[in-house]
N, C-alpha and C positions, 0 to 999 in steps of 0.2 A: 507493498500499499503505500502509495505517494506521497506523503502531507501538500493540501494545498492549504494556500493562506485563508485562516476561517473560515475552512469548511468541513463538518461534522462528517456528513454523509458520503459516501461512495459507493458505484454503482460500478464495479470491476464485471469484464465479462469476458468471453474467450470464446473464439472459435476455429475450428483445427478439422482434419481426421485423425482417423487409427486407423493404421492399416493390420486387417486380421486375417492376414492369409488366402488363399482362395477356396471360397466353398465347394465343395463335391458331394452331392449328393446319391447315394446307393437304395438301386432298388431292387429287392427279389418278391417272385412269388413262392406263393405254395398250395397245398392245395390240390384238385383236379380241375378238369377240363370234359368236354362232350364237343365231339362230332354231330355234324348232321345225321349220320345215324346213327346216335344213341352211344356209340362206345365213348366210356370215360375211363380218365387216365390222368396220374401224374402230371402236372403243368409242367416240372422241370420236364420229363421227356418231351413237352412238345417244342420242336426246333421254328415253327411260327411263333408262336406267344414268346420265344426266349429274343430272337429274333426284336419282336416290337417291343420289348422291354428294351432291348439296349439302345435303340433307336431312339425313343424316351427318353429314358435317362441320359442319353448324350445334349437332347434339345434343354431336357429341363437345366441339366449341368449349364449349357450356352448361355441359357438364357438367366442364370444366378452367378454368372463370374464376374459380375460388375458391384455385385456387393462384399467384394472383397475390401473397400473401402466404408467405414463409419463415418455418417457426419458427429462432431460432438457442440455444442454449445453449451456453455456455461456462464452461468447469471451470482448475481451477488449483490449483499448490501451487505454494507460494515457501518461502524460508526465508531469516529476518533472522540475521545474525550480531551 
């Protein structure tokens, strides 16, 4: 706090960004899926579902890539006797 002549109140503030690293999202599927013929099996064995999951995970990770920086705004009030 820098003293000012005759002033008792001060209103400090700070603006900036914090680097938090590259965010990553990991998706997994579990359970069963069924085809149009009624044949059901574990979704982990379905190559189409796993391929679609990998594409969706890449798309989401590309979308959240800018979130590596978080804005910071700090304000306060102080009184000097």
